[in-house]
GUMIBA-907365 format. One record per residue (C-alpha): residue number from 1; x, y, z; residue in one letter. Coordinates in steps of 0.1 Angstrom, whole numbers, padded with zeros to 4 digits. Layout:
NUM|X|Y|Z|a
...
END
This chain:
1|-0191|0173|-0146|x
2|-0182|0138|-0154|x
3|-0176|0122|-0184|x
4|-0189|0090|-0202|x
5|-0168|0062|-0182|x
6|-0157|0031|-0201|x
7|-0176|-0004|-0196|x
8|-0158|-0037|-0192|x
9|-0159|-0060|-0223|x
10|-0153|-0095|-0232|x
11|-0127|-0082|-0256|x
12|-0109|-0064|-0227|x
13|-0109|-0094|-0205|x
14|-0098|-0115|-0234|x
15|-0070|-0088|-0241|x
16|-0059|-0088|-0205|x
17|-0053|-0124|-0201|x
18|-0032|-0126|-0233|x
19|-0009|-0101|-0212|x
20|-0005|-0123|-0183|x
21|0030|-0132|-0174|x
22|0044|-0104|-0198|x
23|0071|-0079|-0182|x
24|0057|-0043|-0180|x
25|0079|-0020|-0203|x
26|0065|0012|-0195|x
27|0073|0026|-0159|x
28|0075|0064|-0146|x
29|0108|0075|-0127|x
30|0100|0065|-0090|x
31|0103|0092|-0063|x
32|0133|0079|-0050|x
33|0157|0063|-0075|x
34|0181|0055|-0046|x
35|0175|0053|-0011|x
36|0187|0080|0014|x
37|0185|0090|0049|x
38|0164|0120|0036|x
39|0140|0097|0017|x
40|0136|0072|0040|x
41|0125|0097|0068|x
42|0101|0117|0044|x
43|0082|0085|0036|x
44|0077|0074|0074|x
45|0066|0110|0081|x
46|0041|0106|0050|x
47|0023|0081|0068|x
48|0023|0096|0103|x
49|0054|0076|0116|x
50|0081|0093|0136|x
51|0100|0064|0145|x
52|0138|0072|0152|x
53|0146|0039|0135|x
54|0134|0055|0105|x
55|0137|0089|0111|x
56|0168|0096|0133|x
57|0201|0087|0115|x
58|0223|0092|0147|x
59|0196|0066|0169|x
60|0196|0045|0139|x
61|0231|0040|0135|x
62|0230|0025|0169|x
63|0209|-0004|0162|x
64|0217|-0036|0144|x
65|0213|-0022|0111|x
66|0238|0007|0121|x
67|0219|0030|0094|x
68|0184|0045|0090|x
69|0161|0015|0082|x
70|0132|0019|0054|x
71|0098|0014|0066|x
72|0083|-0020|0055|x
73|0065|-0004|0023|x
74|0091|0019|0014|x
75|0093|-0002|-0017|x
76|0063|0019|-0031|x
77|0082|0052|-0035|x
78|0113|0034|-0052|x
79|0119|0008|-0080|x
80|0136|0017|-0111|x
81|0124|0000|-0144|x
82|0149|-0023|-0160|x
83|0150|-0027|-0201|x
84|0125|-0053|-0212|x
85|0126|-0071|-0249|x
86|0095|-0083|-0261|x
87|0091|-0111|-0285|x
88|0069|-0103|-0315|x
89|0040|-0124|-0296|x
90|0046|-0103|-0268|x
91|0043|-0071|-0283|x
92|0012|-0080|-0303|x
93|-0005|-0091|-0272|x
94|0006|-0055|-0253|x
95|-0006|-0036|-0282|x
96|-0033|-0013|-0288|x
97|-0033|0006|-0254|x
98|-0048|-0003|-0220|x
99|-0078|-0027|-0223|x
100|-0093|-0008|-0193|x
101|-0091|0027|-0205|x
102|-0112|0048|-0184|x
103|-0124|0023|-0162|x
104|-0121|0034|-0123|x
105|-0095|0013|-0103|x
106|-0095|0004|-0064|x
107|-0067|-0015|-0045|x
108|-0085|-0040|-0024|x
109|-0057|-0063|-0015|x
110|-0020|-0067|-0012|x
111|0004|-0091|0002|x
112|0044|-0087|0006|x
113|0075|-0107|0013|x
114|0102|-0089|0028|x
115|0134|-0103|0023|x
116|0163|-0079|0029|x
117|0165|-0043|0047|x
118|0166|-0011|0026|x
119|0194|0012|0041|x
120|0207|0045|0027|x
121|0226|0041|-0008|x
122|0207|0012|-0023|x
123|0193|0015|-0061|x
124|0161|-0005|-0063|x
125|0150|-0021|-0096|x
126|0114|-0031|-0102|x
127|0098|-0060|-0127|x
128|0062|-0064|-0129|x
129|0037|-0082|-0146|x
130|0003|-0094|-0145|x
131|-0002|-0126|-0130|x
132|-0040|-0132|-0126|x
133|-0077|-0119|-0142|x
134|-0106|-0127|-0125|x
135|-0142|-0110|-0136|x
136|-0170|-0113|-0115|x
137|-0202|-0095|-0102|x
138|-0200|-0064|-0079|x
139|-0232|-0047|-0059|x
140|-0207|-0017|-0054|x
141|-0201|-0014|-0090|x
142|-0235|-0022|-0106|x
143|-0223|-0048|-0125|x
144|-0192|-0064|-0137|x
145|-0161|-0058|-0124|x
146|-0124|-0074|-0134|x
147|-0099|-0080|-0105|x
148|-0062|-0079|-0117|x
149|-0035|-0092|-0094|x
150|-0002|-0075|-0104|x
151|0032|-0094|-0092|x
152|0061|-0072|-0083|x
153|0096|-0080|-0075|x
154|0125|-0057|-0064|x
155|0162|-0061|-0064|x
156|0193|-0042|-0062|x
157|0219|-0035|-0089|x
158|0235|-0070|-0083|x
159|0199|-0087|-0086|x
160|0199|-0096|-0052|x
161|0160|-0100|-0038|x
162|0144|-0073|-0016|x
163|0108|-0080|-0017|x
164|0079|-0095|-0035|x
165|0046|-0078|-0036|x
166|0011|-0090|-0051|x
167|-0015|-0063|-0056|x
168|-0051|-0067|-0062|x
169|-0072|-0039|-0081|x
170|-0108|-0040|-0088|x
171|-0116|-0024|-0122|x
172|-0152|-0010|-0121|x
173|-0172|0015|-0146|x
174|-0173|0047|-0127|x
175|-0206|0056|-0140|x
176|-0221|0027|-0128|x
177|-0203|0029|-0093|x
178|-0218|0065|-0089|x
179|-0254|0054|-0098|x
180|-0255|0026|-0076|x
181|-0245|0050|-0046|x
182|-0242|0022|-0020|x
183|-0220|0040|0002|x
184|-0234|0076|-0006|x
185|-0257|0079|0024|x
186|-0230|0072|0052|x
187|-0231|0100|0077|x
188|-0197|0112|0088|x
189|-0206|0130|0121|x
190|-0188|0158|0140|x
191|-0165|0148|0167|x
192|-0172|0158|0204|x
193|-0148|0174|0225|x
194|-0145|0144|0244|x
195|-0136|0123|0215|x
196|-0112|0145|0201|x
197|-0093|0143|0236|x
198|-0092|0106|0235|x
199|-0076|0107|0202|x
200|-0051|0130|0214|x
201|-0046|0111|0243|x
202|-0040|0079|0221|x
203|-0011|0099|0198|x
204|0004|0111|0233|x
205|0007|0079|0246|x
206|0015|0058|0217|x
207|0035|0028|0226|x
208|0067|0022|0208|x
209|0094|-0009|0219|x
210|0125|0007|0203|x
211|0156|-0007|0213|x
212|0142|-0031|0239|x
213|0146|-0066|0225|x
214|0114|-0085|0225|x
215|0122|-0124|0226|x
216|0101|-0152|0219|x
217|0094|-0165|0252|x
218|0081|-0131|0262|x
219|0050|-0137|0238|x
220|0019|-0157|0244|x
221|-0010|-0166|0220|x
222|-0037|-0141|0225|x
223|-0014|-0113|0235|x
224|-0027|-0080|0221|x
225|-0004|-0051|0203|x
226|-0010|-0018|0217|x
227|-0033|0001|0194|x
228|-0028|0030|0174|x
229|-0048|0058|0162|x
230|-0050|0073|0126|x
231|-0073|0102|0121|x
232|-0093|0120|0120|x
233|-0082|0119|0081|x
234|-0079|0152|0062|x
235|-0070|0158|0028|x
236|-0037|0173|0043|x
237|-0028|0137|0055|x
238|-0034|0126|0020|x
239|-0012|0152|0006|x
240|0014|0142|0032|x
241|0013|0107|0021|x
242|0020|0118|-0016|x
243|0050|0139|-0005|x
244|0065|0108|0011|x
245|0053|0084|-0017|x
246|0055|0106|-0047|x
247|0027|0108|-0073|x
248|0023|0070|-0076|x
249|0027|0049|-0107|x
250|0002|0068|-0132|x
251|0030|0097|-0134|x
252|0006|0123|-0125|x
253|0021|0159|-0119|x
254|0012|0195|-0119|x
255|0007|0222|-0147|x
256|0026|0216|-0179|x
257|0033|0180|-0168|x
258|-0002|0173|-0162|x
259|-0009|0184|-0198|x
260|0019|0161|-0210|x
261|0009|0131|-0190|x
262|-0027|0135|-0200|x
263|-0014|0132|-0238|x
264|0004|0102|-0226|x
265|-0027|0086|-0207|x
266|-0060|0104|-0216|x
267|-0082|0076|-0200|x
268|-0068|0088|-0167|x
269|-0081|0120|-0168|x
270|-0117|0135|-0168|x
271|-0131|0171|-0166|x
272|-0143|0186|-0136|x
273|-0167|0211|-0127|x
274|-0152|0241|-0146|x
275|-0146|0217|-0177|x
276|-0108|0212|-0168|x
277|-0087|0181|-0169|x
278|-0077|0167|-0141|x
279|-0066|0132|-0127|x
280|-0091|0105|-0120|x
281|-0073|0098|-0086|x
282|-0087|0132|-0073|x
283|-0112|0113|-0057|x
284|-0089|0111|-0027|x
285|-0089|0146|-0022|x
286|-0118|0164|-0042|x
287|-0152|0158|-0025|x
288|-0173|0167|-0055|x
289|-0156|0141|-0076|x
290|-0161|0116|-0050|x
291|-0195|0122|-0045|x
292|-0198|0115|-0084|x
293|-0182|0083|-0081|x
294|-0210|0070|-0054|x
295|-0193|0079|-0020|x
296|-0202|0108|0009|x
297|-0164|0122|0009|x
298|-0131|0119|-0005|x
299|-0111|0086|0007|x
300|-0077|0073|0015|x
301|-0056|0048|-0006|x
302|-0058|0014|0006|x
303|-0020|0013|0009|x
304|-0021|0041|0031|x
305|-0039|0015|0055|x
306|-0013|-0012|0049|x
307|0014|0013|0058|x
308|-0005|0021|0090|x
309|-0003|-0018|0097|x
310|0034|-0016|0093|x
311|0036|0011|0121|x
312|0014|-0008|0141|x
313|0037|-0037|0141|x
314|0071|-0019|0145|x
315|0059|-0002|0175|x
316|0051|-0034|0191|x
317|0080|-0057|0179|x
318|0111|-0031|0184|x
319|0142|-0022|0165|x
320|0158|-0058|0162|x
321|0131|-0079|0151|x
322|0119|-0083|0111|x
323|0087|-0084|0093|x
324|0088|-0112|0067|x
325|0052|-0115|0057|x
326|0024|-0087|0055|x
327|-0008|-0091|0041|x
328|-0040|-0067|0039|x
329|-0074|-0068|0026|x
330|-0094|-0035|0023|x
331|-0130|-0044|0037|x
332|-0146|-0008|0036|x
333|-0139|0029|0022|x
334|-0120|0052|0050|x
335|-0134|0088|0045|x
336|-0121|0120|0049|x
337|-0133|0127|0088|x
338|-0130|0091|0095|x
339|-0108|0077|0124|x
340|-0089|0045|0125|x
341|-0079|0023|0152|x
342|-0053|-0002|0141|x
343|-0051|-0033|0165|x
344|-0038|-0069|0165|x
345|-0033|-0100|0185|x
346|-0010|-0129|0184|x
347|-0029|-0157|0167|x
348|-0001|-0185|0167|x
349|0038|-0189|0177|x
350|0067|-0211|0162|x
351|0092|-0212|0191|x
352|0109|-0240|0174|x
353|0114|-0225|0143|x
354|0150|-0207|0133|x
355|0142|-0179|0136|x
356|0117|-0180|0159|x
357|0082|-0170|0141|x
358|0052|-0151|0154|x
359|0019|-0149|0135|x
360|-0003|-0119|0138|x
361|-0039|-0111|0130|x
362|-0045|-0072|0122|x
363|-0074|-0048|0120|x
364|-0086|-0013|0113|x
365|-0118|-0002|0130|x
366|-0132|0031|0125|x
367|-0151|0054|0148|x
368|-0187|0040|0135|x
369|-0174|0005|0146|x
370|-0168|-0008|0112|x
371|-0142|-0028|0103|x
372|-0123|-0010|0074|x
373|-0091|-0036|0071|x
374|-0081|-0071|0081|x
375|-0045|-0085|0079|x
376|-0019|-0109|0088|x
377|0015|-0109|0094|x
378|0047|-0129|0104|x
379|0073|-0117|0125|x
380|0107|-0129|0133|x
381|0118|-0126|0170|x
382|0149|-0130|0189|x
383|0155|-0164|0205|x
384|0148|-0169|0242|x
385|0185|-0162|0247|x
386|0184|-0129|0232|x
387|0201|-0138|0201|x
388|0188|-0114|0172|x
389|0169|-0134|0142|x
390|0184|-0139|0110|x
391|0170|-0127|0077|x
392|0151|-0150|0055|x
393|0174|-0167|0030|x
394|0162|-0160|-0005|x
395|0191|-0162|-0030|x
396|0168|-0165|-0063|x
397|0132|-0161|-0075|x
398|0131|-0200|-0074|x
399|0132|-0196|-0035|x
400|0100|-0176|-0036|x
401|0063|-0190|-0038|x
402|0044|-0188|-0066|x
403|0015|-0170|-0048|x
404|0018|-0152|-0016|x
END
């Protein structure tokens, strides 16, 4: 039994624009307040990656990092909030609660710049603000949507910059999205024994370069990355992702904690068919609610697939290389029962730069032949004489791009 959902008004958009650039004050305690070998391993396992660089301390200590290295998007599970003091004008702009309370939210694209490695014993801090507001019309949403771009900076106790992230969220009226039913008629067919055997063979034979150092002279434009498979997606996979990540930024939790959280953010909760309040994000594991929103089944988080592109790239590039940029755009939903094949190829090479750079084009294609994700990445490789790449030099916020 879905409740009436909120709509996007001109007033809400005006209030959002007033909030641009104001640092976010509130934030739930992250899943990981400081990094550890255990939290790094659990995060990698949560998105299905058993790379020993992330999961085996003894192995990782023998690499250039001399410790377990966090996967690229480990930051999603970390980032304490620093205290923020607002001016009177900022306090007024941020008053009145969420202008989009009760409006559905979908992460549609994200862009990352990675500066320093995360190894055990690092306490990360997170600062965030709303950067851009873009109102538009959407066929899926059955009317107006607003796209919000959030800019997030991760630093350590000393203020050293570790990563910069931009994330785009489409906000749409849940009820109108359900009524359009654009995706409701998608059929997720059972798999044949032969199809399941092919998926199993892909898991069994997954390529991982590991300790073998990849040099820039060994790479050519057009080279394909060995593909990996993710799926068929199950609710267990989505729960496993939460084990590594935590509940996410809205602070959901079980039982009494859910009750307390609902008092704080009531717009994040709706009643289910038993007249019981539950989190709106249950569309990721509850088929009934997903169908009310116009979908054939529950579906993944877009960031899950960004993690999968990281898995694809780190398998290909080996232990010594470094991802300096990663960008993904979600093109379609990935439903429970779907299988994604992650692929990529070398688009261009800058062997003259120091360190040498390789630019990749990425995609995820499901069992129906639909492209569900497109992306790009820049990887720093060893030189032709085998010298490992230096990390990006970023000493201040001024060294970072204004827009990723």
